[in-house]
C-alpha positions in Angstrom: -38.3 11.4 57.6 -35.4 13.7 57.2 -34.3 15.3 60.2 -31.9 18.7 58.9 -29.1 17.1 59.4 -29.6 14.1 57.1 -30.3 16.5 54.3 -27.4 17.7 54.6 -25.5 15.1 55.2 -27.6 14.0 51.7 -26.2 16.7 49.9 -22.6 17.3 51.1 -21.7 14.0 51.8 -23.0 11.8 49.1 -24.7 14.8 46.0 -21.1 16.3 46.6 -19.5 13.8 46.0 -21.2 11.6 43.6 -22.3 14.3 41.6 -19.2 15.3 40.3 -18.0 12.2 39.5 -20.9 11.6 37.6 -20.7 14.2 35.7 -16.4 13.9 35.4 -17.0 10.2 33.9 -19.7 12.0 31.2 -17.6 14.4 29.8 -14.4 12.5 30.0 -16.5 9.5 28.0 -17.9 12.6 25.6 -14.8 13.6 24.7 -14.1 9.7 23.3 -16.6 10.0 20.5 -14.0 9.6 18.2 -13.0 6.3 19.4 -16.8 5.1 19.6 -16.1 2.9 16.3 -13.9 1.1 18.2 -16.9 -0.5 20.4 -19.6 0.2 18.0 -21.7 2.8 17.9 -24.7 2.2 18.1 -22.9 0.9 22.1 -21.2 3.5 22.2 -24.5 6.1 22.2 -26.4 3.4 24.7 -23.6 3.9 27.4 -23.8 7.6 26.8 -27.4 7.7 26.9 -27.0 5.7 30.3 -24.5 8.1 31.5 -26.9 10.9 30.8 -29.9 9.9 33.1 -27.5 9.1 36.2 -26.4 12.6 35.7 -29.4 14.2 35.2 -31.7 12.1 37.8 -28.5 12.7 40.3 -29.1 16.2 39.4 -32.7 16.2 39.9 -31.8 15.0 43.1 -30.1 17.4 44.8 -31.8 20.0 43.4 -35.2 18.7 44.9 -33.7 17.8 48.1 -32.1 21.7 47.9 -35.6 22.6 47.9 -36.7 20.9 51.5 -33.8 22.3 52.7 -35.0 25.8 52.3 -38.5 24.5 53.2 -37.0 23.9 55.8 -34.4 25.9 57.0 -37.5 29.1 55.7 -39.9 27.5 59.2 -37.0 27.6 61.0 -35.9 30.9 60.7 -39.8 32.3 60.8 -40.1 30.3 63.8 -36.3 32.0 64.9 -37.5 36.0 64.1 -40.9 35.8 66.1 -39.1 35.1 69.5 -36.5 38.0 68.4 -37.1 41.7 69.6 -37.3 42.5 65.8 -39.5 45.4 65.2 -39.5 44.0 61.5 -41.1 40.1 62.9 -43.9 40.2 60.2 -42.1 41.2 57.3 -40.1 39.4 58.3 -42.4 35.9 58.0 -43.7 37.6 55.2 -40.0 37.1 53.7 -40.0 33.9 54.3 -43.0 32.3 53.1 -42.5 34.0 49.8 -40.4 31.8 47.4 -37.2 31.5 48.8 -35.0 29.3 47.1 -30.7 29.7 47.2 -28.9 30.7 44.6 -24.7 30.6 43.4 -24.8 34.2 44.3 -24.4 34.6 48.0 -25.7 38.1 48.9 -23.8 38.5 52.6 -20.6 38.4 50.8 -21.5 41.4 47.7 -23.0 42.9 50.7 -20.5 43.3 53.7 -17.6 44.1 50.4 -20.0 47.9 50.9 -21.6 48.2 53.8 -22.5 46.5 57.2 -24.8 44.2 57.1 -26.9 45.6 59.6 -27.5 48.1 57.9 -29.5 47.4 54.9 -32.7 48.9 54.0 -34.0 45.6 53.6 -35.7 45.1 57.1 -36.1 41.2 56.3 -32.9 41.3 55.8 -31.5 42.6 58.7 -33.9 40.6 60.5 -32.1 37.5 59.1 -28.4 38.9 59.4 -29.2 39.1 63.4 -30.1 35.2 63.2 -26.7 34.9 61.3 -24.4 36.6 64.0 -26.5 34.6 67.1 -25.9 31.8 64.8 -22.4 32.4 64.3 -21.6 33.7 68.2 -23.3 29.9 69.4 -21.2 28.2 67.6 -18.1 30.4 68.0 -18.4 29.2 71.7 -19.6 25.9 71.1 -16.0 25.0 68.7 -14.2 27.0 71.6 -15.4 24.7 74.3 -14.8 20.8 71.9 -11.3 23.4 71.7 -10.5 22.8 75.1 -11.9 19.6 75.4 -9.5 18.9 72.4 -6.7 20.0 74.0 -7.0 18.1 77.1 -7.3 15.1 75.1 -4.4 16.0 72.8 -1.7 16.1 76.1 -1.8 12.5 75.8 -1.2 11.3 72.4 2.4 11.7 71.0 1.8 10.8 67.3 -1.6 12.0 65.8 -0.8 9.7 62.2 -3.9 7.4 63.5 -5.6 10.3 62.5 -5.7 10.0 59.2 -6.1 7.4 56.0 -3.0 5.6 54.7 -3.1 4.2 51.3 -2.3 1.1 50.8 1.5 1.8 50.9 1.3 2.9 54.2 1.6 6.5 53.1 -1.0 9.1 54.8 -3.5 10.8 52.3 -4.3 14.1 53.9 -7.8 12.5 55.2 -9.1 12.6 58.2 -10.1 8.0 59.3 -13.9 8.1 58.0 -16.3 5.7 56.6 -15.2 6.2 53.5 -12.6 6.1 52.3 -11.8 8.8 50.1 -8.1 9.4 49.8 -7.5 5.3 48.1 -10.8 5.8 46.1 -9.7 9.5 44.2 -6.3 7.3 43.7 -8.7 4.5 42.6 -10.4 6.3 40.5 -7.5 8.5 38.7 -5.8 4.9 37.2 -9.0 4.0 36.0 -9.2 6.7 34.4 -5.7 6.4 33.9 -6.3 3.3 32.1 -9.2 4.0 29.7 -7.0 6.9 28.0 -4.1 4.1 28.0 -6.6 1.7 26.3 -8.2 4.3 23.9 -4.3 6.3 22.7 -4.7 8.9 25.0 -2.1 10.2 27.2 -2.9 9.6 30.9 -2.6 12.1 33.3 -0.3 13.2 36.1 
């Protein structure tokens, strides 16, 4: 069973990383259609179909993963709502039981432009805002506690360079050290794309 943390990690670190890469490759490959005769049109079309399939599988998988996120978050919020003193608990739970799905439109940022979110007429949203505020306050406390610990550790460090990933020439890439070497990957990825551009007579990117 996928935990909420694992689902979030997959969405952000796996699909959030590879989906744009595959889409970029597909889009660039599509631009090479005028040169398709170089490798044979049928071969070009087969490769294009494969890239489209990969892109569609990744997008569909991420969509379903986000559906799982929404269902999990709905259950968590409903459980949290029951433990609050809100007078709108029943409406809140009914709201969460509905077909709620994530959207690119952030209602919170729009609401904040015109009014205080805790003054909105929608009782369910008002309760959601209270829960979000509670989570924000808890997060701020945890960040503060962690910052205090890190500050104590930092007092004994003379250089923070070792915290950053370096490329093959020993220069920092701007990314913190982690399992995935993002800086090296992006450089190799751009170098690969530029080689393709040169191969097909196109101007390489800077």
